[in-house]
C-alpha positions in Angstrom: 83.2 107.6 128.8 81.1 104.8 127.4 83.0 104.1 124.2 80.6 101.4 123.0 77.6 103.7 123.3 79.5 106.5 121.7 80.2 104.2 118.7 76.6 103.1 118.4 75.4 106.8 118.5 76.9 107.4 115.1 74.4 108.1 112.3 73.5 105.2 110.1 75.4 106.8 107.3 78.5 107.0 109.4 78.1 103.5 110.6 78.0 102.2 107.0 81.0 104.3 106.0 82.8 102.9 109.0 82.2 99.3 108.0 83.2 100.1 104.4 86.4 101.9 105.3 87.3 99.2 107.9 87.0 96.6 105.1 89.2 98.8 102.8 91.8 99.2 105.7 91.8 95.4 106.4 92.3 94.8 102.7 95.5 96.9 102.7 96.6 95.7 106.1 96.5 92.0 105.6 98.1 92.1 102.1 101.3 90.1 102.3 103.3 93.1 100.9 102.1 95.5 103.6 104.8 96.5 106.1 103.4 97.3 109.5 104.3 100.7 110.9 104.2 99.5 114.6 104.1 96.2 116.4 100.6 96.7 117.7 98.2 95.6 114.9 95.2 97.3 116.5 97.1 100.7 116.5 98.5 100.2 113.0 95.1 99.2 111.5 93.4 102.1 113.2 96.0 104.3 111.6 95.2 103.0 108.1 91.5 103.3 108.9 92.0 106.9 110.2 93.8 108.0 107.1 91.0 106.6 104.9 88.4 108.2 107.2 90.0 111.6 107.0 90.2 111.7 103.2 86.7 110.3 102.7 84.8 112.1 105.4 86.6 115.5 105.4 84.9 118.7 104.8 86.7 121.5 103.0 89.8 123.4 104.0 92.4 122.3 106.5 90.7 119.0 107.4 94.0 117.6 108.8 93.7 120.2 111.6 90.1 119.2 112.5 90.2 117.6 115.9 86.6 116.5 115.7 87.3 114.6 112.5 90.2 112.7 114.2 88.0 111.9 117.1 85.2 110.8 114.8 87.6 108.5 113.0 88.4 106.7 116.3 84.7 106.4 117.2 84.0 105.0 113.7 86.9 102.6 114.0 85.6 101.3 117.3 82.1 100.8 115.7 83.5 98.9 112.7 85.9 96.9 114.8 83.2 95.7 117.1 81.3 94.4 114.1 84.1 93.1 111.9 87.3 92.7 114.0 86.7 91.9 117.7 86.1 88.4 119.2 87.7 86.6 116.3 85.7 88.3 113.6 88.9 89.8 112.1 89.9 86.5 110.6 86.6 86.0 108.8 86.6 89.6 107.6 90.2 89.3 106.2 89.6 85.9 104.6 86.4 87.3 102.9 88.3 90.3 101.5 91.7 89.0 100.4 92.6 85.8 98.7 94.9 83.4 100.5 97.7 83.9 98.0 97.6 87.7 98.5 97.3 87.9 102.3 99.5 87.1 105.3 99.5 83.6 106.7 96.8 82.1 108.8 99.1 82.1 111.7 99.7 85.9 111.3 95.9 86.4 110.9 95.4 84.7 114.3 98.1 86.8 115.8 96.5 90.0 114.5 93.0 88.9 115.5 94.1 88.6 119.1 95.1 92.2 119.1 91.7 93.5 117.8 89.9 93.1 121.1 90.4 96.7 122.2 88.7 100.0 121.8 90.4 103.3 121.0 90.0 105.9 123.7 90.9 109.2 122.1 87.4 109.8 120.9 86.6 113.5 121.7 87.8 116.6 119.9 89.2 117.9 123.2 91.6 115.0 123.4 92.8 115.7 119.9 93.1 119.5 120.1 96.3 119.6 122.2 97.9 116.9 120.1 97.2 118.6 116.8 98.4 122.0 118.2 101.7 120.5 119.2 102.1 118.5 116.0 101.4 121.4 113.6 102.7 124.3 115.6 
């Protein structure tokens, strides 16, 4: 699976939504009062992003059971992270969104930034279907 190509195959509308939602997620994530849910910043930030993606991109009905929507969230996160998070871009993004007195320390931003150089791999509906069936059975 070419995760980079998959991300760049998103529509222009989805790409813009991904960047906007990534910025919203980063704003929440680097706030000094945010409590990380797991030690891996990449995983935690993608969770914040995913929640925002689900509620803003959902259709109608039981969207929390829509495996394709979860997969799309991961593809969109990868797209936005390649533009705003990877290769040290995370620090610039965070600093442009949250004032220094409201965000985590520069040392913590550097630590988080080093964890952003990854791609999510659960990017197809098939990969999510079994997980969702187990979770909501």
